[in-house]
C-alpha positions in Angstrom: -0.6 -7.5 -83.5 -1.5 -11.1 -82.8 -4.4 -11.9 -80.5 -3.8 -14.9 -78.2 -7.1 -16.1 -76.7 -6.3 -17.9 -73.5 -7.3 -21.2 -71.9 -6.2 -21.7 -68.3 -6.3 -25.4 -67.4 -7.0 -27.0 -64.1 -8.0 -30.7 -63.7 -8.5 -30.9 -67.4 -11.1 -28.1 -67.4 -10.9 -24.6 -68.9 -11.1 -22.2 -65.9 -10.3 -18.6 -65.0 -8.9 -17.3 -61.7 -9.6 -13.8 -60.3 -6.2 -12.0 -59.9 -4.4 -15.3 -59.8 -6.3 -16.5 -56.7 -6.7 -20.3 -56.8 -9.6 -20.0 -54.4 -11.5 -17.8 -56.8 -12.0 -20.1 -59.7 -14.7 -20.2 -62.4 -15.1 -23.2 -64.6 -15.9 -22.3 -68.2 -15.7 -25.7 -70.0 -15.2 -29.3 -69.2 -13.9 -29.7 -72.8 -11.1 -27.3 -73.5 -10.5 -28.6 -77.0 -14.0 -27.3 -78.0 -13.0 -23.9 -76.6 -9.9 -23.9 -78.8 -12.0 -24.9 -81.9 -14.3 -22.0 -81.1 -11.3 -19.7 -81.1 -10.2 -21.1 -84.5 -13.8 -20.5 -85.9 -13.6 -16.9 -84.8 -10.4 -16.4 -86.8 -7.7 -17.0 -84.2 -4.3 -18.3 -85.4 -2.6 -18.4 -82.0 -3.6 -19.6 -78.6 -2.2 -19.1 -75.1 -2.4 -22.1 -72.7 -1.6 -22.2 -69.0 -1.3 -25.2 -66.8 -2.4 -23.6 -63.6 -1.6 -26.7 -61.4 1.8 -26.9 -63.1 2.5 -23.3 -62.3 2.0 -24.0 -58.6 3.6 -27.4 -58.4 6.3 -27.5 -61.1 4.7 -30.5 -62.8 2.7 -31.1 -66.0 -0.7 -32.5 -65.0 -2.5 -31.0 -68.0 0.1 -32.2 -70.6 -2.2 -34.6 -72.4 -5.0 -32.0 -72.6 -2.5 -29.4 -74.1 -1.3 -32.0 -76.7 -4.9 -32.7 -77.6 -5.6 -29.0 -78.1 -2.6 -28.7 -80.4 -3.4 -31.8 -82.4 -7.1 -31.0 -82.9 -6.9 -27.3 -83.4 -3.7 -27.0 -85.4 -3.3 -23.5 -83.9 0.1 -22.0 -82.9 0.3 -23.0 -79.2 2.3 -21.2 -76.6 2.3 -22.9 -73.2 3.2 -21.8 -69.7 3.0 -23.3 -66.2 5.4 -25.7 -64.5 8.1 -25.7 -67.2 11.2 -25.9 -65.0 13.5 -28.4 -66.6 15.1 -29.1 -70.0 13.4 -32.5 -70.0 9.9 -30.8 -69.8 10.8 -28.4 -72.6 11.9 -31.3 -74.8 8.7 -33.2 -74.0 6.6 -30.3 -75.1 8.7 -29.5 -78.2 8.6 -33.1 -79.3 4.8 -33.0 -78.9 4.7 -30.2 -81.4 4.1 -27.2 -79.0 5.3 -24.1 -80.7 6.5 -21.9 -77.8 7.3 -22.6 -74.2 7.0 -19.9 -71.5 9.4 -20.0 -68.6 8.3 -18.2 -65.4 9.4 -19.3 -62.0 12.4 -21.2 -63.4 13.6 -18.1 -65.2 13.8 -16.3 -61.9 15.1 -19.0 -59.6 17.4 -21.1 -61.8 20.5 -19.2 -62.8 21.5 -20.0 -66.4 18.4 -22.0 -67.2 16.9 -19.5 -69.7 20.3 -19.0 -71.4 20.7 -22.8 -71.8 17.1 -23.2 -73.1 17.5 -20.3 -75.6 20.8 -21.8 -76.9 19.1 -25.1 -77.5 15.6 -24.0 -78.6 16.0 -20.4 -79.8 12.7 -18.5 -80.4 10.6 -21.4 -79.1 11.6 -20.1 -75.6 9.7 -17.1 -74.2 9.7 -15.7 -70.7 6.7 -14.7 -68.6 7.2 -11.8 -66.3 4.4 -11.5 -63.8 4.4 -8.2 -62.1 3.0 -7.5 -58.7 3.7 -4.1 -57.1 6.7 -3.6 -59.5 8.3 -6.9 -58.6 8.4 -10.3 -60.3 6.0 -12.9 -58.8 6.7 -16.6 -58.9 5.0 -20.0 -58.2 1.7 -19.3 -59.8 1.8 -15.7 -58.5 1.7 -16.9 -54.9 5.2 -15.5 -53.9 7.2 -12.4 -54.7 10.8 -12.9 -55.9 11.9 -9.5 -54.6 13.4 -8.8 -58.1 12.4 -5.5 -59.8 10.5 -6.2 -63.0 12.5 -4.0 -65.3 15.9 -5.4 -64.0 14.6 -8.8 -64.8 13.4 -7.8 -68.3 16.9 -6.3 -69.0 18.6 -9.5 -68.0 16.3 -11.7 -70.1 16.9 -9.5 -73.2 20.7 -9.8 -72.6 20.6 -13.6 -72.6 18.8 -13.7 -76.0 15.1 -14.0 -75.1 13.1 -12.9 -78.1 9.5 -12.9 -76.7 8.3 -11.7 -73.3 4.8 -12.2 -72.0 4.1 -9.5 -69.4 1.3 -9.7 -66.9 0.1 -7.0 -64.6 -1.4 -9.3 -61.9 -3.5 -6.5 -60.3 -5.4 -6.3 -63.6 -5.8 -10.0 -64.4 -9.4 -11.1 -64.5 -10.5 -7.9 -62.9 -12.1 -6.5 -66.1 -10.7 -3.0 -65.3 -8.8 -2.5 -68.5 -5.1 -3.1 -69.2 -2.1 -1.2 -67.9 -1.4 0.8 -71.0 1.4 2.9 -69.4 3.3 -0.3 -68.4 3.1 -1.8 -72.0 4.1 1.5 -73.5 7.2 1.7 -71.3 8.1 -1.9 -72.0 7.7 -1.5 -75.8 9.9 1.6 -75.7 12.6 0.1 -73.5 13.1 -3.4 -75.0 13.6 -4.8 -78.5 11.9 -8.1 -77.5 8.5 -9.1 -78.8 6.2 -8.0 -76.0 2.9 -9.7 -75.4 0.4 -7.9 -73.1 -1.5 -10.0 -70.6 -3.9 -9.2 -67.8 -6.9 -6.9 -68.0 -7.4 -6.7 -71.8 -11.1 -6.2 -71.5 -12.3 -4.0 -74.4 -11.8 -3.3 -78.0 -10.4 0.0 -76.8 -7.6 -1.8 -75.0 -6.9 -3.9 -78.2 -6.7 -0.7 -80.3 -4.5 1.1 -77.8 -2.0 -1.8 -77.6 -2.0 -2.1 -81.4 -1.2 1.6 -81.7 1.9 1.0 -79.5 2.9 -1.6 -82.1 3.0 -4.3 -79.4 3.6 -7.8 -80.8 0.6 -9.5 -79.1 -2.2 -9.4 -76.6 -3.7 -12.1 -74.6 -7.5 -12.1 -74.1 -8.9 -14.3 -71.3 -11.8 -13.5 -69.1 -13.2 -10.8 -71.4 -13.8 -13.5 -74.1 -15.5 -15.8 -71.6 -17.8 -13.2 -70.2 -18.7 -11.8 -73.7 -17.1 -8.4 -73.0 -15.0 -8.8 -76.1 -16.1 -10.4 -79.4 -13.0 -12.4 -80.4 -13.6 -11.9 -84.2 -13.8 -8.2 -83.7 -10.7 -8.1 -81.5 -8.7 -10.1 -84.1 -9.8 -7.6 -86.8 -9.0 -4.6 -84.7 -5.5 -5.9 -84.0 -4.6 -6.3 -87.6 
């Protein structure tokens, strides 16, 4: 299982939100590149980047910071937040970003994911953000009214190979991850499932690895010191 330490970006800073609430923000670093280099030092090979402003507005205000992280760290970078057109996908791919995560656009733009997968293959992933069993959109600020499992089924049918699945109720809450949810997802679908939201102990990491999940994202637990990244990477192997 691959560990993806996360950097959430806002105004060029590395921040964390509590349960996706933009009003409950903690700034962890003014220099996100140095955070990425710390990840690399701890043995990380992959990194999960989110443009929080982009997720809300559908723009790419942290594009330059993301490109700098890729260039200076050399890590495998997956990026989400505000990717809602083929032009933006191309922009990121040409800048050397390894994987793009489609969220709101995957829900709201019929045929967009299919077109993106046809053109960019496994470089396209879809993020399914779950709130009360339904898919949330626009930086988790709205519910789409679409049942999460129906959505996953549809994404698999159009050729999506990687799915980043977040239980919003657990994100940043340090209450442990939703193991039942990931077990069900891994049994139902042949896509590569990456767990996100609430991975807050080595126990969580070991439990997800035992399910043979493809990956797990670690955010707040790293920044608060609840998880030692080096130990998590070892436990995931």
